[in-house]
Backbone as a printed PyTorch tensor [residue, N CA C, xyz], in Angstrom:
tensor([[[ 20.4170, 162.1010, 164.1350],
         [ 21.7330, 162.5000, 163.6740],
         [ 21.8410, 164.0190, 163.7320]],

        [[ 23.0390, 164.4780, 164.0160],
         [ 23.3120, 165.9160, 164.1020],
         [ 23.1120, 166.5730, 162.7400]],

        [[ 22.6490, 167.8360, 162.7650],
         [ 22.4540, 168.5840, 161.5280],
         [ 23.7820, 168.8990, 160.8420]],

        [[ 24.8640, 168.9520, 161.6170],
         [ 26.1550, 169.3400, 161.0430],
         [ 26.8790, 168.1900, 160.3340]],

        [[ 26.5180, 166.9590, 160.6450],
         [ 27.1490, 165.7990, 160.0020],
         [ 26.0970, 165.0830, 159.1670]],

        [[ 26.3670, 164.9910, 157.8720],
         [ 25.4080, 164.3450, 156.9740],
         [ 25.8310, 162.8980, 156.6960]],

        [[ 24.9380, 162.1370, 156.1150],
         [ 25.2530, 160.7690, 155.6820],
         [ 26.4090, 160.8130, 154.6840]],

        [[ 26.3880, 161.7950, 153.7820],
         [ 27.4840, 161.9350, 152.8180],
         [ 28.8190, 162.1550, 153.5250]],

        [[ 28.8130, 162.9700, 154.5880],
         [ 30.0410, 163.2070, 155.3550],
         [ 30.5440, 161.8930, 155.9780]],

        [[ 29.6320, 161.1430, 156.5860],
         [ 30.0110, 159.8760, 157.2090],
         [ 30.5240, 158.8770, 156.1700]],

        [[ 29.8500, 158.7970, 155.0290],
         [ 30.2840, 157.8750, 153.9720],
         [ 31.6690, 158.2630, 153.4540]],

        [[ 31.9020, 159.5520, 153.3110],
         [ 33.2100, 160.0170, 152.8440],
         [ 34.2900, 159.6880, 153.8750]],

        [[ 34.0110, 159.8900, 155.1320],
         [ 34.9610, 159.5650, 156.1890],
         [ 35.2460, 158.0630, 156.1970]],

        [[ 34.2060, 157.2670, 156.0720],
         [ 34.3430, 155.8140, 156.0380],
         [ 35.2120, 155.4000, 154.8480]],

        [[ 34.9760, 156.0140, 153.6870],
         [ 35.7500, 155.7060, 152.4870],
         [ 37.2210, 156.0510, 152.7040]],

        [[ 37.4730, 157.2000, 153.3580],
         [ 38.8510, 157.6070, 153.6210],
         [ 39.5630, 156.6270, 154.5520]],

        [[ 38.8660, 156.1570, 155.5720],
         [ 39.4530, 155.1890, 156.5070],
         [ 39.7760, 153.8910, 155.7610]],

        [[ 38.8560, 153.4300, 154.9280],
         [ 39.0990, 152.2140, 154.1450],
         [ 40.2980, 152.4130, 153.2200]],

        [[ 40.3600, 153.5590, 152.5650],
         [ 41.4830, 153.8260, 151.6580],
         [ 42.8170, 153.8720, 152.4030]],

        [[ 42.8200, 154.4020, 153.6210],
         [ 44.0490, 154.4010, 154.4190],
         [ 44.4750, 152.9630, 154.7190]],

        [[ 43.5210, 152.1100, 155.0560],
         [ 43.8400, 150.7120, 155.3280],
         [ 44.3810, 150.0420, 154.0650]],

        [[ 43.7530, 150.3090, 152.9280],
         [ 44.2050, 149.7260, 151.6590],
         [ 45.6400, 150.1580, 151.3640]],

        [[ 45.9630, 151.4180, 151.6270],
         [ 47.3260, 151.8930, 151.4130],
         [ 48.3120, 151.1730, 152.3360]],

        [[ 47.9230, 150.9680, 153.5900],
         [ 48.7780, 150.2090, 154.5140],
         [ 48.9730, 148.7870, 154.0130]],

        [[ 47.9160, 148.2160, 153.4470],
         [ 47.9370, 146.8480, 152.9460],
         [ 48.9040, 146.6970, 151.7680]],

        [[ 49.0880, 147.7490, 150.9970],
         [ 49.9530, 147.7070, 149.8090],
         [ 51.4300, 147.8890, 150.1520]],

        [[ 51.7050, 148.4150, 151.3290],
         [ 53.0700, 148.7880, 151.7040],
         [ 53.7860, 147.5960, 152.3470]],

        [[ 54.9880, 147.2560, 151.8490],
         [ 55.7250, 146.1550, 152.4930],
         [ 56.3760, 146.6150, 153.8010]],

        [[ 56.4700, 145.7070, 154.7570],
         [ 57.0400, 146.0010, 156.0700],
         [ 58.1520, 145.0180, 156.3870]],

        [[ 59.1000, 145.4800, 157.1650],
         [ 60.2060, 144.6330, 157.5890],
         [ 59.9820, 144.2310, 159.0450]],

        [[ 60.2900, 143.0190, 159.3360],
         [ 60.1600, 142.5320, 160.7120],
         [ 61.5080, 142.0420, 161.2290]],

        [[ 62.5910, 142.6510, 160.7060],
         [ 63.9240, 142.2850, 161.1580],
         [ 64.4160, 140.9600, 160.6280]],

        [[ 63.8830, 140.5240, 159.4860],
         [ 64.3100, 139.2350, 158.9370],
         [ 65.0530, 139.3940, 157.6080]],

        [[ 65.3220, 140.6380, 157.2020],
         [ 66.0840, 140.8620, 155.9900],
         [ 65.2710, 140.8830, 154.7070]],

        [[ 63.9570, 140.8220, 154.8240],
         [ 63.1000, 140.9460, 153.6450],
         [ 61.8030, 141.6240, 154.0570]],

        [[ 61.1960, 142.3150, 153.0930],
         [ 59.9540, 143.0260, 153.3810],
         [ 58.7720, 142.1650, 152.9820]],

        [[ 57.7000, 142.2790, 153.7600],
         [ 56.5010, 141.4690, 153.5490],
         [ 55.2730, 142.3600, 153.4500]],

        [[ 54.3420, 141.9350, 152.6160],
         [ 53.0650, 142.6350, 152.5010],
         [ 52.1290, 142.1250, 153.5820]],

        [[ 51.1460, 142.9510, 153.9120],
         [ 50.2130, 142.6180, 154.9860],
         [ 49.4840, 141.2990, 154.7240]],

        [[ 49.1470, 141.0150, 153.4650],
         [ 48.4820, 139.7430, 153.1620],
         [ 49.3860, 138.5550, 153.5240]],

        [[ 50.6930, 138.7080, 153.3110],
         [ 51.6320, 137.6540, 153.7030],
         [ 51.6990, 137.5390, 155.2210]],

        [[ 51.7640, 138.6850, 155.8720],
         [ 51.8600, 138.7100, 157.3320],
         [ 50.5980, 138.1240, 157.9600]],

        [[ 49.4340, 138.4150, 157.3870],
         [ 48.1930, 137.8720, 157.9400],
         [ 48.1270, 136.3540, 157.7720]],

        [[ 48.7080, 135.8300, 156.7090],
         [ 48.7700, 134.3750, 156.5550],
         [ 49.7210, 133.7890, 157.5990]],

        [[ 50.8580, 134.4290, 157.7940],
         [ 51.7970, 133.9890, 158.8380],
         [ 51.1220, 134.0500, 160.2030]],

        [[ 50.3740, 135.1180, 160.4440],
         [ 49.6560, 135.2740, 161.7170],
         [ 48.6660, 134.1320, 161.9280]],

        [[ 47.9210, 133.7930, 160.8970],
         [ 46.9310, 132.7080, 161.0090],
         [ 47.6170, 131.3740, 161.2880]],

        [[ 48.7330, 131.1140, 160.6150],
         [ 49.4720, 129.8640, 160.8550],
         [ 50.0610, 129.8720, 162.2610]],

        [[ 50.5670, 131.0260, 162.6990],
         [ 51.1100, 131.1310, 164.0530],
         [ 50.0660, 130.8720, 165.1210]],

        [[ 48.8430, 131.2910, 164.8560],
         [ 47.7550, 131.0770, 165.8220],
         [ 47.2150, 129.6500, 165.7700]],

        [[ 47.4300, 128.9730, 164.6360],
         [ 46.8740, 127.6240, 164.4410],
         [ 47.9620, 126.7110, 163.8860]],

        [[ 48.9780, 126.4530, 164.6980],
         [ 50.0900, 125.6130, 164.2590],
         [ 49.5630, 124.2680, 163.7660]],

        [[ 50.1480, 123.7740, 162.7000],
         [ 49.7810, 122.4910, 162.0690],
         [ 48.4100, 122.5620, 161.3930]],

        [[ 48.0140, 123.7600, 160.9800],
         [ 46.7590, 123.9330, 160.2480],
         [ 46.9640, 123.4370, 158.8120]],

        [[ 45.8940, 122.9180, 158.2000],
         [ 46.0100, 122.5070, 156.8050],
         [ 45.4900, 123.6260, 155.8920]],

        [[ 45.6850, 123.4470, 154.5920],
         [ 45.3190, 124.4740, 153.6080],
         [ 43.8180, 124.7670, 153.6480]],

        [[ 43.0050, 123.7290, 153.7220],
         [ 41.5400, 123.9030, 153.7150],
         [ 41.0910, 124.7310, 154.9080]],

        [[ 41.5730, 124.3860, 156.0890],
         [ 41.1710, 125.1250, 157.2930],
         [ 41.7200, 126.5510, 157.2790]],

        [[ 42.9130, 126.7290, 156.7400],
         [ 43.4890, 128.0700, 156.6420],
         [ 42.6510, 128.9340, 155.6950]],

        [[ 42.2170, 128.3520, 154.5900],
         [ 41.3690, 129.0880, 153.6370],
         [ 40.0560, 129.4890, 154.3040]],

        [[ 39.4640, 128.5820, 155.0580],
         [ 38.2110, 128.8940, 155.7570],
         [ 38.4430, 129.9880, 156.7950]],

        [[ 39.5330, 129.8760, 157.5460],
         [ 39.8530, 130.8540, 158.5910],
         [ 40.0560, 132.2510, 157.9920]],

        [[ 40.7260, 132.3220, 156.8280],
         [ 40.9980, 133.6110, 156.2020],
         [ 39.8850, 134.0600, 155.2630]],

        [[ 38.9060, 133.1980, 155.0630],
         [ 37.7660, 133.5060, 154.1960],
         [ 38.2220, 133.8150, 152.7620]],

        [[ 39.1150, 132.9580, 152.2470],
         [ 39.5880, 133.0480, 150.8690],
         [ 39.5740, 131.6460, 150.2610]],

        [[ 39.8410, 131.5580, 148.9720],
         [ 39.8140, 130.2520, 148.2990],
         [ 41.0490, 129.4310, 148.6680]],

        [[ 40.9160, 128.1210, 148.5130],
         [ 42.0580, 127.2330, 148.7560],
         [ 43.1860, 127.5480, 147.7750]],

        [[ 42.8240, 127.9130, 146.5450],
         [ 43.8300, 128.2740, 145.5460],
         [ 44.6410, 129.4860, 145.9680]],

        [[ 43.9540, 130.4910, 146.5080],
         [ 44.6440, 131.7050, 146.9720],
         [ 45.5830, 131.3790, 148.1290]],

        [[ 45.1160, 130.5320, 149.0500],
         [ 45.9530, 130.1470, 150.1920],
         [ 47.1500, 129.3370, 149.7110]],

        [[ 46.9230, 128.4050, 148.8000],
         [ 48.0180, 127.5810, 148.2840],
         [ 49.0900, 128.4460, 147.6360]],

        [[ 48.6550, 129.4200, 146.8600],
         [ 49.5820, 130.3290, 146.1940],
         [ 50.3920, 131.1320, 147.2240]],

        [[ 49.7220, 131.6480, 148.2320],
         [ 50.3910, 132.4280, 149.2790],
         [ 51.3640, 131.5390, 150.0540]],

        [[ 50.9480, 130.3350, 150.3910],
         [ 51.8130, 129.4230, 151.1460],
         [ 53.0610, 129.0950, 150.3260]],

        [[ 52.8920, 128.8670, 149.0240],
         [ 54.0470, 128.6030, 148.1510],
         [ 55.0620, 129.7530, 148.2440]],

        [[ 54.5500, 130.9850, 148.1890],
         [ 55.4040, 132.1730, 148.3040],
         [ 56.1540, 132.1930, 149.6350]],

        [[ 55.4180, 131.9010, 150.7120],
         [ 56.0030, 131.9650, 152.0570],
         [ 56.9960, 130.8320, 152.3020]],

        [[ 56.7710, 129.6920, 151.6750],
         [ 57.7320, 128.5890, 151.7620],
         [ 59.0210, 129.0060, 151.0520]],

        [[ 58.8760, 129.6190, 149.8620],
         [ 60.0510, 130.1070, 149.1100],
         [ 60.8440, 131.1240, 149.9110]],

        [[ 60.1350, 131.9490, 150.6800],
         [ 60.7830, 132.9840, 151.4880],
         [ 61.3010, 132.4240, 152.8110]],

        [[ 61.1810, 131.1140, 153.0000],
         [ 61.6460, 130.4390, 154.2080],
         [ 60.9600, 130.9460, 155.4760]],

        [[ 59.6480, 131.1420, 155.3830],
         [ 58.8670, 131.6050, 156.5280],
         [ 57.8680, 130.5550, 157.0030]],

        [[ 57.5140, 129.6440, 156.1060],
         [ 56.5220, 128.6010, 156.4040],
         [ 57.0970, 127.2450, 155.9900]],

        [[ 56.7540, 126.2380, 156.7700],
         [ 57.1500, 124.8590, 156.4820],
         [ 55.9000, 124.0460, 156.1840]],

        [[ 55.9410, 123.3180, 155.0780],
         [ 54.8770, 122.3600, 154.7480],
         [ 55.3920, 120.9770, 155.1220]],

        [[ 54.5740, 120.2250, 155.8500],
         [ 54.9750, 118.8650, 156.2050],
         [ 53.7610, 117.9470, 156.1760]],

        [[ 54.0320, 116.6630, 156.0920],
         [ 52.9600, 115.6680, 156.0690],
         [ 52.3290, 115.6030, 157.4560]],

        [[ 51.0090, 115.5610, 157.4880],
         [ 50.2840, 115.5000, 158.7520],
         [ 50.6230, 114.2180, 159.4970]],

        [[ 50.7990, 114.3090, 160.8120],
         [ 51.0470, 113.0890, 161.5970],
         [ 49.8040, 112.1910, 161.6510]],

        [[ 48.6400, 112.7670, 161.3250],
         [ 47.3870, 112.0130, 161.3980],
         [ 47.0740, 111.2500, 160.1150]],

        [[ 47.4100, 111.8440, 158.9620],
         [ 47.1310, 111.1910, 157.6870],
         [ 48.1580, 111.6090, 156.6540]],

        [[ 48.6180, 110.6740, 155.8660],
         [ 49.6580, 110.9620, 154.8730],
         [ 49.1350, 111.7860, 153.6990]],

        [[ 47.8210, 111.8890, 153.5510],
         [ 47.2220, 112.6130, 152.4270],
         [ 47.1130, 114.1100, 152.6850]],

        [[ 47.4670, 114.5450, 153.8770],
         [ 47.2510, 115.9380, 154.2460],
         [ 48.5750, 116.6290, 154.5510]],

        [[ 48.6580, 117.8830, 154.1430],
         [ 49.8290, 118.7150, 154.4360],
         [ 49.4390, 119.6940, 155.5350]],

        [[ 50.3260, 119.8610, 156.5070],
         [ 50.0840, 120.8360, 157.5720],
         [ 51.1700, 121.9040, 157.5160]],

        [[ 50.8540, 123.0550, 158.0720],
         [ 51.7310, 124.2150, 157.9820],
         [ 52.2130, 124.6460, 159.3590]],

        [[ 53.4550, 125.0660, 159.4110],
         [ 54.0030, 125.6540, 160.6350],
         [ 55.0060, 126.7290, 160.2240]],

        [[ 55.4590, 127.4880, 161.1860],
         [ 56.3540, 128.6070, 160.9150],
         [ 57.8180, 128.2330, 161.1470]],

        [[ 58.6940, 128.7820, 160.3130],
         [ 60.1310, 128.6800, 160.5410],
         [ 60.4940, 129.6760, 161.6490]],

        [[ 61.7610, 129.7130, 162.0310],
         [ 62.1880, 130.6880, 163.0450],
         [ 61.9300, 132.1140, 162.5620]],

        [[ 62.2390, 132.3990, 161.2810],
         [ 61.9550, 133.7390, 160.7570],
         [ 60.4520, 134.0020, 160.7170]],

        [[ 59.6660, 132.9850, 160.3810],
         [ 58.2080, 133.1260, 160.3910],
         [ 57.7010, 133.4630, 161.7840]],

        [[ 58.3060, 132.8420, 162.7900],
         [ 57.9220, 133.1210, 164.1820],
         [ 58.2920, 134.5530, 164.5800]],

        [[ 59.4180, 135.0460, 164.0630],
         [ 59.8110, 136.4450, 164.3420],
         [ 58.7670, 137.4000, 163.7640]],

        [[ 58.3360, 137.1180, 162.5370],
         [ 57.3100, 137.9550, 161.9080],
         [ 56.0220, 137.8880, 162.7190]],

        [[ 55.6380, 136.6830, 163.1190],
         [ 54.4170, 136.4760, 163.9080],
         [ 54.4760, 137.2930, 165.2050]],

        [[ 55.5850, 137.1990, 165.9160],
         [ 55.7230, 137.9440, 167.1860],
         [ 55.7340, 139.4540, 166.9400]],

        [[ 56.4100, 139.8870, 165.8720],
         [ 56.4410, 141.3090, 165.5420],
         [ 55.0550, 141.8310, 165.2120]],

        [[ 54.2870, 141.0360, 164.4870],
         [ 52.9230, 141.4350, 164.1330],
         [ 52.0360, 141.4780, 165.3780]],

        [[ 52.2360, 140.5280, 166.2800],
         [ 51.4910, 140.5480, 167.5540],
         [ 51.7940, 141.8190, 168.3410]],

        [[ 53.0850, 142.2040, 168.3930],
         [ 53.4620, 143.4340, 169.1030],
         [ 52.7850, 144.6470, 168.4640]],

        [[ 52.7600, 144.6630, 167.1300],
         [ 52.1020, 145.7680, 166.4310],
         [ 50.6230, 145.8320, 166.7950]],

        [[ 49.9450, 144.6690, 166.8340],
         [ 48.5160, 144.6610, 167.1820],
         [ 48.2870, 145.1290, 168.6100]],

        [[ 49.1520, 144.7430, 169.5260],
         [ 49.0230, 145.2130, 170.9100],
         [ 49.1590, 146.7290, 170.9700]],

        [[ 50.1320, 147.2710, 170.2380],
         [ 50.3440, 148.7150, 170.1680],
         [ 49.1010, 149.4040, 169.6050]],

        [[ 48.6100, 148.9000, 168.4760],
         [ 47.4290, 149.4770, 167.8360],
         [ 46.2100, 149.3830, 168.7520]],

        [[ 46.0200, 148.2280, 169.3790],
         [ 44.8780, 148.0500, 170.2760],
         [ 44.9210, 149.0150, 171.4550]],

        [[ 46.1210, 149.2860, 171.9780],
         [ 46.2420, 150.2540, 173.0810],
         [ 45.8240, 151.6470, 172.6240]],

        [[ 46.2350, 152.0300, 171.4150],
         [ 45.8490, 153.3420, 170.8790],
         [ 44.3300, 153.4320, 170.7290]],

        [[ 43.7270, 152.3890, 170.1800],
         [ 42.2770, 152.3890, 169.9810],
         [ 41.5590, 152.3470, 171.3290]],

        [[ 42.0820, 151.5450, 172.2440],
         [ 41.4970, 151.4600, 173.5930],
         [ 41.5320, 152.8260, 174.2820]],

        [[ 42.6450, 153.5390, 174.1400],
         [ 42.7700, 154.8780, 174.7260],
         [ 41.7230, 155.8230, 174.1140]],

        [[ 41.5530, 155.7600, 172.8020],
         [ 40.5680, 156.5920, 172.1140],
         [ 39.1530, 156.2650, 172.6010]],

        [[ 38.8490, 154.9760, 172.6940],
         [ 37.4990, 154.5680, 173.0960],
         [ 37.2190, 154.8770, 174.5700]],

        [[ 38.2600, 154.8790, 175.3900],
         [ 38.0790, 155.1900, 176.8190],
         [ 37.6130, 156.6290, 177.0150]],

        [[ 37.8620, 157.4760, 176.0250],
         [ 37.4560, 158.8750, 176.1050],
         [ 36.0350, 159.0990, 175.5850]],

        [[ 35.3990, 158.0390, 175.1090],
         [ 34.0550, 158.1520, 174.5320],
         [ 32.9960, 157.7860, 175.5750]],

        [[ 31.7390, 158.1310, 175.3160],
         [ 30.6660, 157.7860, 176.2660],
         [ 30.5160, 156.2630, 176.4190]],

        [[ 30.0300, 155.8260, 177.5910],
         [ 29.7900, 154.3890, 177.8040],
         [ 28.8640, 153.8410, 176.7140]],

        [[ 29.1330, 152.6140, 176.3040],
         [ 28.2940, 151.9770, 175.2850],
         [ 28.7760, 152.2120, 173.8620]],

        [[ 29.8460, 153.0080, 173.7030],
         [ 30.3330, 153.3130, 172.3630],
         [ 30.8130, 152.0610, 171.6320]],

        [[ 31.5340, 151.1830, 172.3320],
         [ 32.0220, 149.9480, 171.6860],
         [ 30.8620, 149.0970, 171.1880]],

        [[ 29.8470, 148.9600, 172.0260],
         [ 28.6880, 148.1520, 171.6360],
         [ 27.9840, 148.7740, 170.4340]],

        [[ 27.8600, 150.0930, 170.4490],
         [ 27.2330, 150.7890, 169.3390],
         [ 28.0350, 150.6020, 168.0540]],

        [[ 29.3570, 150.7600, 168.1260],
         [ 30.2010, 150.5780, 166.9520],
         [ 30.1260, 149.1440, 166.4220]],

        [[ 30.1130, 148.1760, 167.3370],
         [ 30.0060, 146.7700, 166.9170],
         [ 28.6760, 146.5160, 166.2210]],

        [[ 27.6190, 147.0500, 166.7800],
         [ 26.2970, 146.8810, 166.1860],
         [ 26.2270, 147.5330, 164.8030]],

        [[ 26.7560, 148.7500, 164.7000],
         [ 26.7790, 149.4370, 163.4070],
         [ 27.6190, 148.6630, 162.3930]],

        [[ 28.7440, 148.1400, 162.8400],
         [ 29.6050, 147.3490, 161.9540],
         [ 28.8840, 146.1300, 161.4050]],

        [[ 28.1640, 145.4300, 162.2610],
         [ 27.4060, 144.2450, 161.8230],
         [ 26.3180, 144.6290, 160.8260]],

        [[ 25.6490, 145.7220, 161.0840],
         [ 24.5970, 146.1780, 160.1590],
         [ 25.1900, 146.6210, 158.8170]],

        [[ 26.3380, 147.2820, 158.8580],
         [ 27.0000, 147.6870, 157.6150],
         [ 27.4240, 146.4650, 156.7990]],

        [[ 27.9150, 145.4170, 157.4890],
         [ 28.2790, 144.1830, 156.7860],
         [ 27.0720, 143.6040, 156.0520]],

        [[ 25.9140, 143.6520, 156.6940],
         [ 24.6860, 143.1540, 156.0450],
         [ 24.3560, 143.9750, 154.8050]],

        [[ 24.5070, 145.3020, 154.9150],
         [ 24.2290, 146.1710, 153.7640],
         [ 25.1840, 145.8400, 152.6240]],

        [[ 26.5070, 145.7010, 152.9390],
         [ 27.4770, 145.3940, 151.8850],
         [ 27.1400, 144.0550, 151.2360]],

        [[ 26.6850, 143.0950, 152.0420],
         [ 26.3410, 141.7640, 151.5100],
         [ 25.1770, 141.8760, 150.5310]],

        [[ 24.1710, 142.6680, 150.8620],
         [ 23.0370, 142.8160, 149.9310],
         [ 23.4820, 143.5260, 148.6680]],

        [[ 24.4160, 144.4620, 148.7700],
         [ 24.9290, 145.1470, 147.5870],
         [ 25.6990, 144.1770, 146.6820]],

        [[ 26.4500, 143.2530, 147.2780],
         [ 27.1780, 142.2470, 146.4930],
         [ 26.1970, 141.4160, 145.6760]],

        [[ 25.0910, 141.0260, 146.3020],
         [ 24.0830, 140.2000, 145.6230],
         [ 23.4320, 141.0060, 144.5150]],

        [[ 23.0490, 142.2480, 144.8140],
         [ 22.3910, 143.0950, 143.8200],
         [ 23.3000, 143.3680, 142.6170]],

        [[ 24.5990, 143.5750, 142.8630],
         [ 25.5450, 143.8480, 141.7700],
         [ 25.7230, 142.6280, 140.8740]],

        [[ 25.6580, 141.4380, 141.4670],
         [ 25.9140, 140.2300, 140.6870],
         [ 24.6940, 139.7990, 139.8690]],

        [[ 23.5420, 140.3450, 140.1360],
         [ 22.3220, 139.9350, 139.4150],
         [ 22.1350, 140.7230, 138.1420]]])
C-alpha cells in the first residue's frame, strides 16, 4: 500500500460512500406516476418486475429479508396501486405478485437509471488499469467475509 494512503483513509472513504448511498436510500423519487417512492419500494418493484408471478417466500429470499418485511412492503405497494396480488395458477394456497401499469413504469424507469449509472461506472473503470474489476470484486467478497465475522462477534 502507498505511504500516502492509510487504512484509516480508506475506511473513512468507504464510510463516506456508504453514507452517500444511505442518503440516496432515504430520499423519495418520482417515476412519473404522481407519487414519490423510496428506494426500498423501488427495489421490491424491481424484483417483482424481474420475476413476474413470484411469491412472497421467493421474493423474501431474493431480497435477503424476512417474509414479514416483504409482506409489509407488498401491502404498501398494493395500496399504492403498483403491485397486484393474485392466486397462483398452480395452487390456490399461494399468492403471486405482478406489477400494475404504474408499477411497470417504475420498473422501466429504475432500469433506465441503472443503465445510466452502469455507463458512468463503466466509463470510470475503463480508465483504470486492466484487472481492476477483478480486484474490486475480490476485495468486495473479502470485505463481506470480514463484516460477517463482525456480525457474529457482536452478537456473542
